[in-house]
N, C-alpha and C positions, 0 to 999 in steps of 0.2 A: 608379366601380367599378374602372376600369382602373388608376387611380393607386394605389389601395390594393393591388391585386394585384401591381404592380411592387414596392412596398415590402415586401410579404410575401416575395416571391421573393428580393429583395436581402438581407433580413434572414436568410433561410434559408441563402443562399450565404455570408454573412459568418459565421454561426455554424458552418457546416461547415468553412470555412477556418480559423477560430480553433481548432476542435477538432483538426483535422489538424496544425496548427502546434504546439499544445500536446503532442500525442502524439509528434510527431517530435522535439521538444526533450527529451522524457523518456527517450529511448533512452540507454543507458549504454555507452560505448566504452572498452575496456581492451586493453592489449597482451597477446596470448596467447603468442606465440613468434616466434623468428627462426631462419631456416635459409638456407643457400645453395642456390639452385635451379639452378645451372649458369651458362650464359652462356659468355663467353670471358675470357681473362686481362685484356684491356683493357676488357671490358664485362661484369663479373660481374652476376648477378641474385640478389637477396635476396628470399626469400619471407617476408612478415610476416603473421602471423595476428592479426586484430583480433577480440576477443570482443565481441559485441553482445548486451546484455541488454534485452529488451523487457518492462518491468514493467507495461505496460498490458494490458488485455484486447482491444485492437484490433490487427489484423494490420497490419504495416508493410512497405513495399517499398523496398529500397535501390536507387535508380536510377543513381547515379553517385558517384564519389569523386575528389576532387582534393586530394592532400596532398603535402607536402614532408617528406622524411626528413632530419632534422638531428641530427648527432651532435657533441657538444661545440662547438656553434656553427657547425659546417661543414655546408653543404648537401651531402649525399652522394647524394641521389637524389630522384625524384619519381614519382608515378603520377597519371594522369588517365584514368580508364576508366569506361565505362558498365557497369552491372550490372542484373540483374532478380532480386535475391535477396529472397525473401519471408521475413519473420520473423513467425511466429505470435505471438499475444498470450501473455504470461506464459511466454516461453521464451527460451533463449539460442541464439545462432547464431555461426558463425565465418565471417568474411570474409577470404579469402586475397588478399593484394596482392603481385603480383610487381613488384619495383622494380628498375629498371636503375640500378646504382650508378655514380656519376661517379668515375673513378679519381683525379682531382686532389683532389676533396673527401675521398675515402677516405684518401689519403696524409696530408693535413692532419689528419684525424681520428686516424690512428694516432700521429702525433707528439703531439697533445694528450692522447690516452689514456695514453701513456707518462709525460708530464709530470704529469697529474692522478691517475694510478694508478686510473683508472676512466673510465666513460663515462656521459654523460647523453644519452639518446636521446629525440628528440621527433618526433611526427607532428603536423603543423600544416596545417590546410586546411579543406575543407568536405566533408560527406557530404550527398548529395541524397536525402531520404527522402520518398516520396510527392510528388515534384516540389517539395519545400520544402528549400532549402539550410540546413543546420545546421552551425555551426562545430564543429570537432573540434580538441582540443589534448591529446594524450596524452604524458606525460613518464614516462620509466622510467630509473632509476639502476642501473647495473651495478656 
């Protein structure tokens, strides 16, 4: 009897973990907006809004985010923060990321922007949803 109880509990945990993983990977991330949030001349801070759409009926919690901000191939900043932002089912939410911009990367990006007459902005990394890391790759062309 003990052996069958173990397998029932193990199967229940596996089903729950699969359900949470599936829900976490169904979240949709898009770029909402970019603004300067202050900082100093040598260490400017950019505020990036990420729109999060939860198309499921299950509530999700954003636990952490670890992303690189890349513009025209130059790494211009990163963020590695913990959060406890709850996103109810069938709703949209905005996650604001303050990113410390690396001046050297920003200067290289300005040169590339002039050459290319535009900017390709990427956020690449992971978002931890309900303790499950989910890859994120948002590309935006200006």
